[in-house]
Structures are given as structure tokens and as C-alpha cells.
N, C-alpha and C positions, 0 to 999 in steps of 0.2 A: 947354299941359299940361306941367308939369315933374315932378310927383310922382304915382305911381300905385301901388296895391296890387291884387294878384290873390288872391282867397281860393280856395284849392284848387289842387292841382298835378296834376290830370288832364291828358290831352293837350290839352284845350281851354284850360285855364288856362295851361299852359306856352306854348302857341302865342300866346295873347293877350299874355302877358308879352314874348315875343320880338318880336312886331310892334311893341309900344310901345317896347321897348329899341332896336330898329333905327331908330325915329323920334327917338331922343335923349332919351326919357323915363327918369327914374330910377324903376325899378320893383322892387318886392319881392313875391315870392310867399310866402304864408303857408299852411302845410300842418298840419292837426291831427294827422296820423299821424306816426310816427317815420320812415317812408320816403316818398319822393316817387313820384308816378305815377298815383294813382287806380286806374283799371282796368288799369294797365300794370305792376302789381307782380308779382314772382316770388319764390318762397320754397321752402324745403325743408319741404313740408307733411306728408310721410309719413315718410321715413327719411333719414338723413344721406347726402348725395351725390346725391339725387334732386331736381332743380329743377323746380318746377311753376309754371305761370302761375295766379295767384290768380283772375284774371277772364278777360280776353281772351287768346287764344292765336294766332289766325290773322288776318292783316291785309291783306285785299285793298284796302280803302279807304285804307290808309296809303300804298300805292304809287300810288293814283289821285288822292290829294289834291294840288291845285295848290299849296297853301301848303307842305306837307311837301316837295314837289319843289324848292321854292325855298330850303330849309334845307340847309346842308352837313352833314347828320347822319352821313354816312360818315366824315367827318374827325373826328367826335366819338365814334367807336367803334361805330356801328351797322352791322351786316352782315345782309343779308337772305339767307335760305336758301329756295330754291324746290324743292318736292318734284317728283318725276317727273311727277305729274299733280295738278291742283288739288283734285279731288274724286272720291270713289268712293261709289257707292250700291248696296249689295248687295240682291238679291231672294231670295225663299224657295226658288226652284228652283235656286239656286246661281249664277245669272247675276250679273254686276256691271256697272252702268252707270258707265263711267269717263269723266269729263269731262277732256279733254285741252286744253292751251293752244291747239292747232290746232282751229279750227272744223271744218275738213274731216274730221279724224280723228274728232272727236266725233260729227259727223253720220253718218259711215259706220257707227257702232255702233247707229244708231237705226232701221234697217230702213226701213219705209214713211215715216218722218218725216225721212229724210235731207234731202230737197229743201227742205221748209219750214224746217227748222232752219237750213240754210245761208242761205236767203233772208232770214230774220229777223236772224240773228246777224252775218253778214258785213259789211253796210254800217255798222251801229252800232258794231261792234268797231273798224272803221277810223276812226271819228269819236269814239273814246272820250275822248280828252283834252279836246276841246271840249265834248262832252256832259257831262263831269263838272264843268266850270265852272258849268253851269246846274243840274245835279242837286244839287250840293253848295252851292248858294247860296240865299239867301232868295227869297221870292216876288217876282218882277220880270220885266220883259220879257227873254227869253233872248238871250244873245249869239250863239247858234247856233240860230236859230229852226227851221230845217228839220229838223236832226237831233233837236232837242228835241221838235218836233211829232210826229215819227215815233215817238220813244220814248213820249211821252205818250199817244198813241193806243192803245198796248199796256198802259201802266202803270196806267191808270185802272181796269181791270177786276179783279174778284176773281180770285184765283189759280185757283180751281176752274173758273171760266168760261173763262179764257184757256187752261188746259191742255186742256180738253175740246174747245174750238173749234179749236185749232191742231193738236193732236197726236192721233194715232190709236193709237200704241203705249203699252202700260203703262210701258215703260222711260222714254220721254220725259216722260210725265205724272208719273211718280214722281220723277224727278230735278228737274223744275221745282217740284213741290210741296215737296220738301225745301229748296230754296233760298228759296222764298217763305215757308216757315215761320220763317225768321230774323226775320220781321216781328213775331212774337209775336201777330199778329192771327188771328182765325178766317179760314181760307182762303176763306170765302164773303164776306168783307168787301171793300167797294170799296177799291181801292188796294193790297190785299195782293199782287197780282201784280207791282207795281213793284219790290218787294224781290227777287223771283225774277229779274227781268230785269237788275237792277243786278248781282247776284252772278254770274249766268251770263255777262254781258258782261265783268265784271272778270276772270273766270277766263280768258277768251280774250285779253283785252287786256294784263293785267299779272300774272296768276297769283294764287294764294292763298299767300303766303309766311309763314314764321315768322321771328322774330328769333333769330339765333344767340345762345345763352346764356340766352334767355328774354325775355319781353315787357318786363321791367324795363330791358333794354338800350335800348329806345326812349325810355323816360322819362329814363334816364341821359344819353342823347345830347342830348335836348332841354334838360335842366338844364345840361349842359356848354356847349352853344351859348349859352344864355341868360347864363351867367356870363361867357363870353368877350366878351359885349356890355356887360358891366358890371352885369347884373341880379343880384339877390340872391334866394336861396331859403332859407326858414327852416322847419325841421321842428318838430314838437311845439308848434305855435303855433295853438291853437284860438281862433277869433274868435267871440264870443257876440253882439256888437252892432257895427254900423257905427260907432257913437259911439266905439269904442275907437281908431279910426284917425285920422290927422292930419286936422284940419279943412281943407277945401279940396282934399284929394287926390282924384283920380279912383279909383273902386273898381270892379273887374270881378269878378263873383262866379261862380265855377265850381261852382255849387250848383243844386239843384232848387228849385222854388217853395216846397216845405215848409221848407227851410232859409232861404230868402230872407225868408219871413214872420217868422221869429225874428230874423234879423240886422237887418232893416229896420223892426222894430215901431215905433220912435220916429221914423222918417223917411219912411215910406211912408203915403200916405193910405188911409183905411179902404176906399174903393171899390176900390182896387187890391189890397189885402189880401184882400178878398172874392173877387176874380177868381182870385187865386193859390190860395185854398182850394178853388175849383171845378176846379182842374187835375186831370186824371184820370191815374192811374198804371195800367200794364198788368200782365200776369201776372208772377210771379216766376220764378226759376230754382232748381232743386235741382241741385247740382254735386258731382261726385266726381272726385278725383285718385287715380290708382293708381301705385304702384311695382310694376314687373313683373320677374319673373325672366327673361322672354324676350319676344319680340314677340307681339302678339295673333295667335292661330292661326286666321286667317280661312279659312273654307271655300273661298272664291275668292281665290286668292293675289294677284289684281290689286288687292285692297283695300289691300295693303301698298305700292302705288305712290303713294298719296295721303296727305298729312298730315291731311286732313279726310275723315271718313266719316260719311255720313248714314244712320242706322239707323231704319227705320220702314216698309219695304215699299212698299205701293202708295199712290197718290194718296188713295184712300178712307180708308185707315188713318191716314195722316198728317193728313188733314183732321179726322178724328174726334178724334185726339189734341190738335190745336191748338184745337178747339172746347171741349174739356173745362174748361180753366182759366177761361174766361169764364162757365161754368155753375157755378163754384165746386167743380169736381171735379178729381181727379187721374186721368189716363188709366190704365187697367189695362195698356196696351201703349203707353207714351209714345214719341213721336218723340225720338230721342236724337242730339244733335250731338256727335261724338267727334273728338278730335284726338290724333294719335300723333307728336309732333314729334321724339322721339328717334330715329325711323327715319332722319331726315335731319340731325339735329344731335346728335352723340355727346356734346356737353358737358352734356346734360341728365341723364345717369345714369351710374353706374359701368360700366366696360367689360363689354359683353355683356348688360347689363340695360337696362330701358326705363321710360319714363313714358307715361301716357295720361291724358286729361282728357275729361270728358263732362258734359253737363247736359241736362235736359229742362225743359219749361215747366209751371208749377204755379200755382194761385191765388195772388194777391198776398198775401204774409205767411204762406203756408202753413207749418206745422211738421211736416207729414207726412213720414215717412222713405221716400224713393223708391229707396233703395239696391238692394233686391232686384229691383225692377221694371227698373231701368236695367241691372243686370248680367244679368238674364234676357234682355233685348233684345240685348245684346252676344253672349251665349252662343248665341242663336238663329242668328247668322250666323258665330260663331266658337266651335264646340264645344271645350270644354276651356279656355276663357278663365279660369274661376275658379281653375284649378290654377296659373296663371301669377302670381297676385296675391301679392305679398310684403307689401304694406301699402296702406291706403286712408285717405283723408281726405275727409269729407263736409261740405257746407255747405248748410243750408236757407236760405230767404229771410231769416229773421230774423238768422241768423249772417252772411250776406253784408252786410246793412245795418249790422251791428255793426262790420264791418271797413271799410266805406265808406258814410258817411251818404247819399251820392247814390243808392245802390241801395235806394230806398224800397220796402220789401216784397219785395226781391229783383229789382225791375225794373231790368235792366241797360241799358235804352234811354232812361232819363231821362224816362219818361212814355209813355203809349199813343200810337202813331203812326197812329191812326185818321184819317179824312179831316178831321175837325174840328180835330185837333191836329197834323196833318202839316206844314202850312205856316205857320199863325199860332200858334206855341207860345212861351211859355205863354199869351200874350195877343196881341192885334193889334199891340201895340207891339214884340213879339219881344224884341230885345236891350235896348231902352230901358225905363227905369222912370221914374215921376214924380219921383223924387228926383234933384236936380241932381248930375251926375257919377257916378251909380251905374248900372251896366249888368249884365246877365245874360249869361254866356258859356258856359253848360253845354250838355249834350245835350238839355236842355229847351227849347232854341231851335233854329231851323232850321240845318242839315238834320237834326238829331236824332242818334240813337245811332251808335256806330262810332268807330274810332280813325282820325280824319282831321284833327282840329284846326280844321275850318272854322267851327265855332260860335265858337271863340275868335278866329279871324281876322276874321270879319265884325263881331263885337262891338268888337274893338279898332280896326278901321278906322272904325267909326261914332263911337267915342269920340274918335278923333283928328280926324275931320272936324268934329265939334260943338265941339271946343275952339278951332277957328280963329275969327277974327272973322267974324261973320255965319253961323257953321256951324250 
């Protein structure tokens, strides 16, 4: 392989390009938007001087990613900021479940569940690096079978079953439900618990950091490193067909199956196109960014120790909220994922002022305005929140997709992560397509959504192996 193109400059596309460039391949990344980064873009969405993350804001999987750890991103301007605690989860009686980096300190806040929490979390946290090599890889025999088997025995269960079987306190059940809700799945679905365990373990192993200056800095560092290797990145270059690219070049597509259908219409067989058409997307997201005159006035001040706050009360309430989008409904009291990065990164807002970011899950493609419901949920745990708002910017699923074509119907995970699509996505071929030299490297391939670059890494490694004689 001497020449390659990568379509799309999200974290997976940029990672794929870097892997190819490090192997000596001449590679060009083509990005349809004027800025690079996909879900890693930042912008002044509300008022001048307020920097908001357009999509992702908090990045536990970026620090856990084996391939990101191999990149010298700090030398290219990336600085991670760790909040005092990874996560806060307030409850209606004024209590706050604070997840600390220390397993011991977190467990001590869980009353009767202290012993079981330590028993589950301590050994897997110690084995985190090896475990992530297997969790963030395609379906294959694990490199660390014992830790992976222990993780898998817990991960396969629905989040509601796992929470009720293991934990007796409402605090432990609630905080686990909030982490499992990142799956976008109903919490009664098989495998939904896996997301809760991954996020809980990452909180203790690496923390839940933000990038100083905004998530765009992660993309900027990846682009800078790629260019230092001789790679090229071109913005405002929309590719409508694979036929536009040099004949004989390898092409890696950081797109979802819907875009791949269009790009490869002339090169992909009908049976494969029909499989892509059957690919299932999950719920969308309704997102708000706020410019604030002051920090969020949490009833429990411990909520200000975390950059991430889960707003949704009990396990039962969160489960009802996450069930609603799959029934084509918007919850009256949605589970809200909120980030307040400016508490720990003063570069995000003018002196003394702040930013906040929040979203909830809604039916795919929904155009319903959830602003009032989300703000009511924040006000529920932070009375007076509305008085701190200087400006707001909202995006429904359609508007999110207009900014990033990979967010089909507002699905930020690149497709539903149900059991059928968790491992063999979008088809059993995963990164491979029937077209010679054409690969898929987006979050629609294993291991799925999140800022970790591993979809791009695995696709690029496969492309390199298959380009060798007998590959």
C-alpha cells in the first residue's frame, strides 16, 4: 500500500490515518466540514468568549485507549484536566453520590454496599489497561482471558438486573444506572450493564477528564501529529462517490452505513448494500449549551467537585427515561447528562463566568424541544439555575445530523449497541467491505461509540495486513 484516503476527520478517521502514515503510507484525510474533528469540535455557540464542545465533552475512554496512549499528543498541544472527582449524582433528599478516583473512598459512601463495591471494582481496576485491550477490540480470543471473563460475567446482564442483584442501597443503584444509561439502551436490555461497568472502572482507573481549551484540542493534536508524519488533511472536501478518488488507492471511511451506501453505490454489491440498509440506529440526543453568569448553584455543593453530573434521581426513574425513546416517546423527566468543564478549565469562559453542556435521549430524528424539561431537571437539584443563564444554544437530533452526517437522527454512538450490533457491526465483516481496498473505520464498527480511536486503529491495521503478499 502506497496511497490511501480517509473520508472523515473524526477521532477514528484521524487515528486510522496516523496508523497508515506511521507505516509509510501516503495518506490524505478528506473532511466535508470547514473544521476537523467530527465529534471533537468546539465553538462559541452562545456568546463571544464562551467555548462549548459541540458534541463530546468528557473523555474517559480517550485516556484508556491503547492507541491514543501510543501517540505523543501532549507534544502536539493536548493537555488533560482532571476534576476533583469524576462524577456526581445528586438525589432528591439533598444527598449526592460522589464517585471518587479511589475505589475505597467511593465505596465508603455507599453504606451497606461498601464491601460488594470494593470486591467488584478493586481487582478489575488494577487490571484496567489489559482489560481495555480486549474491551476496545473486535470479537476475538481475549489477550487477558481471566480479567475479561470476570468482566464479561457482569457485563452481559441488563443494568437493572445487575444493580438490583448486587446493590441494596438506592445510592449505589442510582449511580450505576446513570453510568449504564450512556449505552442509549433500555436498562432492561441485555448488555446494557456493560457500559455501566466500563464507565465505573474507568472513573477509578484513569478518571473522567476534559481537554483544556475544549474537545477541539484533541482533534487539533491528532491533526498536528498526522501532519508531522507527512499526512495531509483537507477541509471543505465533500466526497460523494468512491469513484472520485485515485484508482487503486486504499480508502478508509469514517462514516456510518447510511453514508457508505451512497459513497459505494457503484462499487459495492447489492447484497452488501441491503445489509447496510438493515443497520439499526439508536435514539438521538437533544443537547443544550449554556453561557452562565456564575457556577450552577447545586443544592449539594459536592456536585461542584465533578465535571460530570448525572441528573435523574433513582434507578427506577432513570430506567423509565431510557425506555421512553425506544417507545417513540420523550420522557417527562429525562435523564440528563451534564458537564461543567469551566469549573476546572478557566479558558472556557470569561473571568468569573462559566459554561455548561447537557443532553438527554430522545427518539431518533425527534424534533421535539426538550429545553424546558432539561432545565427543570437541573433546577430540581440546583434551585436558581435559571437565573444564572446568560445565553443558550440548543440542538435537536436533526440539527446535530446537519452539523455531522455521522450523527444519523442524532445518534451519537454510530448505531444501536444492542447485543446483535455490539460485536458484529455493521455486518459480520466489520471493517471489511466486498470492494477491494475499501474499509469502514467509524463508530459503526467495533468497539463502537466513544472517543478512543480504536475503530480506526483496527481498520487501518487490517488494511495494512491485507495489503501484504498473501494478506
